[in-house]
C-alpha positions in Angstrom: 111.8 100.7 120.0 111.3 104.4 120.8 111.5 107.7 119.0 115.1 108.9 119.6 115.4 112.1 117.6 114.1 114.0 114.6 116.7 115.5 112.3 115.9 118.7 110.3 118.0 120.2 107.5 117.3 123.9 107.3 118.4 127.2 105.9 119.2 128.8 109.3 119.8 126.4 112.3 119.7 129.2 114.8 116.3 130.5 113.7 115.0 127.0 113.7 116.4 126.3 117.2 114.8 129.5 118.5 111.5 128.3 117.2 111.8 124.9 119.0 112.9 126.7 122.2 110.0 129.2 122.1 107.3 126.9 120.8 108.1 123.6 122.5 110.4 124.5 125.4 113.5 122.7 124.0 116.9 123.8 125.2 120.2 124.3 123.4 122.4 121.3 123.8 125.6 120.5 121.8 126.7 122.3 118.7 129.4 121.1 116.3 130.7 121.4 112.7 131.1 118.5 110.4 133.8 119.0 107.8 133.7 117.0 104.5 136.6 116.0 102.3 135.5 118.3 99.5 136.0 121.3 101.8 132.3 121.9 102.5 130.8 121.7 106.0 127.5 121.3 107.9 126.9 123.0 111.2 124.8 121.1 113.7 122.8 121.8 116.8 121.3 119.3 119.2 118.3 120.5 121.1 117.2 118.6 124.3 113.6 118.3 125.4 112.2 120.3 128.3 111.4 117.1 130.3 114.2 115.6 132.3 114.4 111.8 132.6 115.1 110.4 136.0 118.6 108.8 135.7 117.4 105.8 137.7 114.9 104.8 134.9 115.4 103.2 131.5 114.7 105.3 128.4 111.2 103.9 128.6 109.5 102.0 131.3 106.2 100.6 132.6 104.9 101.6 136.0 101.7 100.7 137.8 99.2 103.0 139.4 96.7 101.7 141.9 93.2 102.4 140.4 91.7 100.4 143.2 93.4 98.2 145.8 93.2 95.2 143.5 93.2 96.7 140.0 96.6 98.2 139.0 96.6 100.3 135.9 99.7 99.9 133.7 101.0 103.0 132.0 103.9 103.5 129.6 106.2 106.5 129.4 109.4 107.4 127.7 111.8 110.3 127.3 110.8 112.7 124.5 113.0 112.9 121.4 115.9 115.2 120.9 115.9 117.5 117.9 118.9 117.6 115.6 119.2 120.7 113.4 121.8 121.2 110.7 122.5 123.8 108.0 125.2 124.2 105.4 126.6 126.5 102.8 126.2 126.4 99.1 127.6 123.2 97.6 127.5 121.3 100.9 125.4 118.1 101.5 123.0 119.9 103.8 122.9 123.2 101.8 122.2 121.3 98.5 119.5 119.3 100.2 117.7 122.4 101.4 118.2 124.2 98.0 116.5 121.2 96.3 113.5 122.0 98.4 113.3 125.6 97.3 115.2 126.8 100.4 112.6 125.5 102.8 114.3 122.5 104.2 112.4 120.1 106.5 112.6 116.8 108.2 115.5 114.8 106.8 115.0 111.6 108.9 113.3 110.2 112.0 115.4 108.1 114.3 114.3 105.2 116.4 116.3 103.7 119.2 116.5 99.9 119.0 118.2 97.2 121.0 120.0 95.7 118.0 120.6 97.8 114.8 121.8 94.9 112.7 118.8 92.7 113.7 116.3 95.4 112.8 118.2 96.0 109.5 118.0 92.3 108.7 114.3 92.1 109.5 113.5 95.2 107.4 115.4 93.8 104.5 113.7 90.4 104.8 110.2 91.9 105.0 110.9 94.3 102.1 110.3 97.4 104.3 113.3 99.3 103.2 116.6 99.5 101.4 119.6 100.9 103.2 122.2 103.4 102.2 125.1 101.3 103.5 125.6 97.5 103.7 126.6 97.6 107.3 125.7 99.8 110.2 128.0 102.7 111.1 129.7 102.5 114.5 131.5 104.9 116.8 133.3 104.0 120.0 133.1 107.4 121.8 130.2 107.5 122.6 129.5 103.9 122.0 126.8 103.9 119.3 125.6 102.1 116.1 123.5 103.6 113.4 122.0 102.9 110.0 119.8 104.9 107.5 117.1 103.5 105.2 116.6 105.0 101.8 113.4 107.1 101.6 110.4 104.8 102.3 108.1 104.2 99.3 105.1 104.4 101.6 106.0 107.5 103.7 108.8 109.2 101.8 110.7 109.3 105.1 114.3 108.2 105.8 114.4 106.1 109.0 117.5 105.8 111.2 117.9 103.0 113.7 120.3 103.8 116.5 121.6 102.1 119.6 123.8 104.1 122.0 125.2 103.3 125.4 125.1 107.0 126.5 123.8 110.3 125.5 125.1 112.4 122.6 126.1 112.2 119.0 129.4 111.1 117.4 130.7 113.7 115.0 132.4 111.1 112.9 129.3 109.0 112.5 127.2 112.1 111.7 129.7 112.8 108.9 129.5 109.2 107.6 125.7 109.2 107.8 125.4 112.6 106.0 127.7 111.3 103.3 125.8 108.1 102.9 122.6 110.0 102.0 124.3 112.4 99.6 
């Protein structure tokens, strides 16, 4: 399991993106609009971290350094998380969420990449760690990904997302379904 992305809901996605670019070195990635059936919308930006992962490595890996000829040191590294930023107008899912927080916004959820979303969902239900917004994970074929959201944790107040994807990127349809599930 690794930290995949942190999703913010904010008043102004461009000001927030500029902050992440200047303060942390993130770069602008994808942008898209999610349109909801009620006519409202959310505008989304994906920011990519300044570090570039070697395409020949997995998302996280172990490697050995030779401290001495006979004592290897094992170290772990992984790709840093993406940042997902969205805003929305009045009477939209994102706009209302920000308005409920006096216009400040903040972290909506933290996503962890897992091997098997359904297995983690089952484990968390059995152990009483969380309730989920939907009974089944949300899937998307292009790109191939599976996702699920918990309800806010009683211990941390955070919504957790579990995600498994074959490639990079977000699926606009699943973003819409996920946003609607946490309305």
